[in-house]
Steps between C-alpha positions, in 0.01 A plus 500: 500500500709361213392143579133599505528681165689204348230260618227718350693529174526120473128473567423753223728329247351158579146639468583622151718215374302203640188600310509364144275778374726765653809345340321488165392866525852615592678322214280425198287815444796744512690293243193473277447877522868558425475310171155628402567870564846477342331457164160664554574837666519810282554875546387829350731781389395864531598828667871422464823696537766533229862615524660674199872553441551708185868554419424645157361853461410450135146548370441131432607399851289772664197391298545139612530605865188717471302219336579265789439765767164595347374140481188449718655181637745704709358737759842605634832558322838510675777672302851365556836662434749212516491131400589399856162632617313237301595218737382691806166606353416144393624327816311742726185447289470871425421410138384188320730577204778733383543637146869559416570708189876507417683812391535396133131416450404803286825495302457133412143565394594795274783300342262215416673264736304285746434699816461311827334583832487277807185426698579346839212329682455381858471124449378443857154616384485255215150549366521878536836503319356298211209742462728804521729351237199467270412866565859601421496315169175674409650842583804418287283407200315832526834683537643339186187589306535864609867542412454328164210734427733793575748372241755373752577152370669260732468188708446507878511195723401483863706245693306375809689364800321339796684529830473224762283288266661492152241270340200658677401163643181575691569225755806694613265773617205293620675226698693728742173685562328170576773419753379807692129433458506130592728560799252764618213256460670228703604739778147639525324165501726329753478786751141593417376152585709448814293676769171448316569126488553495877165672555314274259647180647438614856867495603532877539378476859785260573744766391331750731557282806853398400805672655571662164498879489298655210822626343651151521193353329529757225871431446435126505246539223698753295832313478358176350316708241825681419683168462229344281476810278878517450512129410211553259678802351815288458298234317356761264842658437646157415211429262546840337873446440525128425164431333397828336855616422479849651853627579592589857773760455509655848580399855291234671596649836347835403192323367444311826572807712228689316270197517537471879408866560215479250358187662516667841266768365270242339494283812392804701207546261417128519504493879282811512246332270519176697448676834197677353343184352288248687514227231748385239258601226504857627879491513526382136260771386697759696827381344363534147346837589855621564665296226314634197563874561859426604572325168326768292689779679837324480573589138442146372167546319585849374790742557461714811574814298182435299285535814345827626720705733288426807517127429877517452518646851300203633752257351769624739322306776506177299800277589453301179597809297850505653556124497398486132778748419756298699414166340497636144829677564670193646374271224554716192796711606754487779372791709731612782420485870439877508204470263363203694523706818302783338212257452548312829477775761143601397400133536659494847285798605189330361595178684536691826154649452325176400662289773421764762137515386475119504648484852261765629193330350609154616546616859167677491316194367664276763380733775 
């Protein structure tokens, strides 16, 4: 059995790599898209969450906290009690920003000294953080106008700090997301075309009369796709780090572990589409029919929390949602294995479902 699967794997790899057009499609377009989308993609900021830590019970501090909480930009406000809670609320993406008002804020303002408050932003969502910082500055200007009108003279400065992306470089957000999207595209195309290509070239009947079991054929087509997609993902990661200058702060082992489980789920989808298609054109259309909703529902185009509740529920069945979180976490901060596991086990369940569905359909079509 192992020899038969190995032979089929070699055949699949040669079919992909011997064709100049296939080699071109696998290498050049993903790199072009990586560079184009790194500079062209944008995001919208709305319906956001804010964390507030107010350590000063003075009137000036309470008014500042109320002004931020009442801003239409923030639909949800999380009130904190200790400074240590700020790290958790930002890292777990429970809030896009945290307003920290120190205990001497009101006293400094009454004494005419410069009062300071900190505004901590999640730099992983670069464009959103930039927009929120602009909103915060606008709220501060209105706040200063109000307190000066009330006869409370003083200077207030808001000190912004961007976690995980200090300079708010948009490429630091976009490029890790493109690692996910382009790896998905390659995995879908390689597997989506495999069975359809056999049917279109008339070699599918040869597989039917071969001693290969349907499960062996499926494994022989899935493993080369997994290998090609991982190599393509490696190429994109290298380009992101060495060419575009995006830092890779986390563990490569955790990144590849998540990538392997994610690709298993995507390969299941690709094999299902390929088994359903009679021509390669149908397979490509089927791949893009899955690809577009998967990208939109992954949190790349817009934050998942901005979507309707019923659509947020749908995203739980999208493996790209979980892999996007893993890749951003590994690139921009050194997330531990426990957090990677929280995003990996749902992908493993999705992979089990997609591979089982692909196996069932493939056997049925062979019969």
